[in-house]
C-alpha positions in Angstrom: 104.2 24.1 42.7 101.8 22.0 40.4 100.2 24.4 38.0 97.0 23.5 35.6 94.7 25.8 33.9 91.2 25.7 32.4 91.9 26.3 28.7 88.5 27.2 27.6 88.3 29.7 30.7 91.4 31.4 29.6 90.4 31.8 26.1 87.2 33.3 27.5 89.2 35.8 29.8 91.2 37.0 26.6 87.9 37.4 24.7 86.3 39.3 27.3 89.3 41.7 27.9 89.2 42.3 24.1 85.8 44.0 24.5 86.9 46.3 27.6 87.3 50.1 27.1 90.5 51.2 24.9 91.9 47.8 24.4 92.9 46.9 21.0 94.3 43.4 21.1 95.1 40.9 23.9 97.4 37.6 24.4 98.1 35.4 27.2 100.0 32.3 28.1 99.9 30.4 31.2 102.8 27.7 32.1 101.6 24.5 33.2 102.9 21.5 35.1 105.5 21.3 37.8 107.2 24.7 38.5 110.1 25.5 40.5 110.5 28.9 42.3 111.6 31.6 39.6 109.5 29.9 36.7 107.1 32.1 34.9 103.7 31.4 35.7 102.0 33.6 32.8 102.6 36.3 30.2 100.0 38.4 29.5 100.0 41.4 26.9 97.7 44.1 26.2 97.7 46.6 23.7 95.5 49.7 23.7 94.9 53.5 23.2 96.2 55.2 26.2 98.1 54.1 29.2 95.5 54.3 31.8 93.3 51.9 29.7 96.0 49.6 29.1 97.0 49.6 32.7 93.6 49.0 34.2 92.9 46.2 31.5 96.3 44.4 32.3 95.7 44.4 36.1 92.2 43.3 35.5 93.0 40.5 33.3 95.8 39.2 35.4 93.4 39.0 38.4 90.9 37.3 36.3 93.5 34.9 35.2 94.6 34.2 38.8 91.3 33.8 40.1 89.4 32.0 37.2 91.9 30.1 35.3 94.6 29.0 37.3 94.2 25.5 39.5 97.3 25.4 41.7 98.7 22.8 44.3 101.9 23.0 46.4 104.5 20.4 46.2 106.1 19.3 49.5 
């Protein structure tokens, strides 16, 4: 898989996540380039007040990154 990211959109997504209820801090990283099976695609960290807020924010942020930040194409 060849993976590219929109760096500005990633920063925007992380900034947006910091405004969600109960979220105190957010960090994110996306791997770019030619990836093999088993390579990490992204790492996302969310810190917050209670588990329900953190879990919801984590799921929402991962979904946002997958749909709005990642540009992928399969290598054959």
